[in-house]
C-alpha positions as CSV (number, residue, x, y, z in Angstrom):
1,T,-3.2,11.9,1.1
2,N,-0.9,13.3,-2.1
3,T,1.9,13.1,0.6
4,T,1.3,9.3,1.0
5,I,0.9,9.0,-2.8
6,C,4.0,11.0,-3.8
7,L,5.8,8.8,-1.1
8,G,4.6,5.2,-2.9
9,K,5.4,6.7,-6.0
10,I,9.4,8.0,-4.9
11,A,9.7,4.8,-2.5
12,V,11.8,3.2,-5.6
13,H,14.3,6.4,-5.8
14,L,15.0,6.3,-2.0
15,D,18.0,4.3,-0.8
16,A,17.1,1.2,1.0
17,S,18.3,3.0,4.7
18,E,15.9,6.0,3.8
19,R,12.6,3.6,2.4
20,E,13.3,1.5,5.9
21,R,13.0,3.9,8.0
22,V,10.2,6.4,6.4
23,L,7.6,4.0,4.4
24,I,6.2,1.8,7.1
25,P,6.0,4.7,9.5
26,A,3.8,6.9,7.0
27,F,2.3,4.4,5.6
28,T,0.7,3.4,9.0
29,R,-0.4,6.5,10.0
30,S,-2.1,7.4,7.0
31,L,-4.1,4.0,7.8
32,K,-5.7,6.3,10.9
33,D,-6.6,9.0,8.5
34,P,-10.6,9.9,9.3
35,F,-10.9,10.6,5.6
36,P,-11.4,7.1,3.6
37,P,-9.0,7.6,0.5
38,G,-6.7,8.9,2.6
39,R,-6.7,5.2,4.3
40,N,-7.2,4.0,0.8
41,A,-3.9,5.3,0.0
42,G,-1.8,4.0,2.6
43,L,-2.9,0.7,1.7
44,L,-2.5,1.2,-2.0
45,S,1.1,2.4,-1.0
46,F,1.6,-0.5,1.2
47,S,0.7,-2.9,-1.9
48,A,2.8,-0.6,-4.7
49,T,6.1,-1.2,-2.2
50,Q,5.9,-4.5,-0.8
51,Q,9.4,-5.4,-2.3
52,Y,11.4,-3.5,-0.5
53,Y,10.3,-5.0,3.0
54,K,12.1,-7.8,4.7
55,P,9.3,-10.8,5.4
56,I,9.8,-10.1,9.4
57,D,9.0,-6.7,8.6
58,A,6.1,-7.6,6.7
59,A,4.8,-9.8,9.3
60,T,5.4,-8.0,12.6
61,R,4.7,-4.1,11.4
62,V,2.9,-4.2,7.7
63,L,0.7,-6.7,8.3
64,A,-0.1,-5.8,12.1
65,A,-1.5,-2.4,10.3
66,V,-3.1,-3.6,7.9
67,A,-5.2,-6.5,8.9
68,P,-7.8,-4.1,11.1
69,M,-8.6,-2.3,7.8
70,V,-10.6,-5.6,6.6
71,L,-12.9,-3.9,8.9
72,D,-13.1,-0.6,7.9
73,P,-16.7,1.1,7.6
74,E,-15.9,1.6,3.6
75,R,-16.3,-0.8,1.6
76,E,-13.5,0.1,-1.0
77,V,-11.1,0.5,2.0
78,R,-12.5,-2.9,3.1
79,E,-11.5,-4.0,-0.7
80,T,-8.4,-2.3,-0.9
81,A,-7.3,-3.8,2.6
82,L,-7.8,-7.5,1.5
83,G,-6.2,-7.4,-1.9
84,C,-2.9,-6.0,0.4
85,L,-3.6,-8.6,3.2
86,R,-3.2,-11.4,-0.4
87,A,-0.1,-9.9,-1.6
88,Y,1.9,-9.5,1.7
89,M,0.6,-13.4,3.0
90,L,1.7,-14.5,-0.2
91,K,5.4,-12.8,-0.3
92,L,5.5,-14.4,3.7
93,E,4.5,-17.6,1.8
94,Q,7.4,-17.4,-0.5
95,A,9.9,-16.2,2.4
96,S,8.7,-19.0,4.5
97,A,9.6,-22.2,2.3
98,A,12.6,-20.8,1.6
99,V,13.4,-20.8,5.4
100,G,16.4,-23.3,6.3
101,K,16.8,-23.9,1.9
102,P,20.4,-22.8,1.1
103,P,20.6,-19.4,-1.0
104,G,21.3,-21.0,-4.1
105,E,18.6,-24.2,-3.6
106,A,15.7,-21.9,-3.8
107,S,13.6,-22.3,-7.1
108,S,14.5,-19.4,-9.5
109,A,11.3,-20.5,-11.7
110,D,9.0,-19.7,-8.5
111,A,11.6,-16.4,-8.1
112,D,10.8,-15.4,-11.4
113,A,7.0,-15.9,-11.2
114,A,7.2,-14.0,-7.7
115,D,8.6,-11.3,-9.3
116,D,6.7,-11.1,-11.9
117,A,3.2,-11.5,-10.0
118,V,4.9,-8.5,-7.8
119,S,5.8,-6.1,-10.7
120,K,1.9,-6.4,-11.9
121,A,0.9,-5.8,-8.4
122,A,2.9,-2.6,-8.2
123,D,2.0,-1.2,-11.6
124,T,-1.6,-2.1,-10.7
125,V,-1.3,-0.3,-7.7
126,L,0.6,2.9,-9.1
127,K,-2.3,2.8,-11.8
128,S,-4.6,3.1,-8.7
129,M,-3.0,5.5,-7.3
130,N,-3.8,8.4,-10.4
131,W,-7.0,7.2,-9.5
132,L,-7.3,7.9,-6.1
133,T,-5.5,11.1,-6.6
134,S,-8.1,13.0,-8.9
135,A,-11.0,11.1,-6.6
136,A,-9.8,13.0,-3.3
137,A,-9.2,16.3,-5.1
138,K,-12.9,15.8,-6.0
139,A,-13.9,15.1,-2.5
140,V,-12.1,17.8,-1.2
141,G,-13.3,20.2,-3.6
142,A,-16.6,19.4,-3.2
143,P,-17.8,20.8,-0.1
144,Q,-16.3,23.9,-0.6
145,Q,-18.1,24.2,-3.6
146,S,-21.4,23.3,-2.2
147,A,-20.4,25.7,0.4
148,A,-20.2,28.7,-2.0
149,L,-23.1,27.9,-3.4
150,T,-24.7,28.2,-0.2
151,A,-23.1,31.4,1.2
152,G,-24.1,32.5,-2.1
153,G,-27.7,31.8,-2.3
């Protein structure tokens, strides 16, 4: 969980080839974690790093990994997965609208609005990751404390 969160936060500092090679496989792997906060961290990391993926990778690799998470047994994971899917669908709708248009013909107002929306979403997700880190630490620490109390009492 912490590795996934850390990777999401340092993605901005990785060069493009490294991000392409590392991020999607790492976050996809985290979605298979039996620990719900681990799965949630993967989804939040996908959301926070969406600006780094080409539309074809978003459509074929990210959505394929995220879509099954909307049926996760944990409500919080399902809600995060739906938010992640919505963000990627917006990205793909914009990419679809730009297909076939010359590069200069794309509306700069639409591009600015999209960049602003992605930036706000990334900021929100990164703040959520801070909460998730402390929640995961508490969840992991709780069984150890109760086991120590049981052993001592």
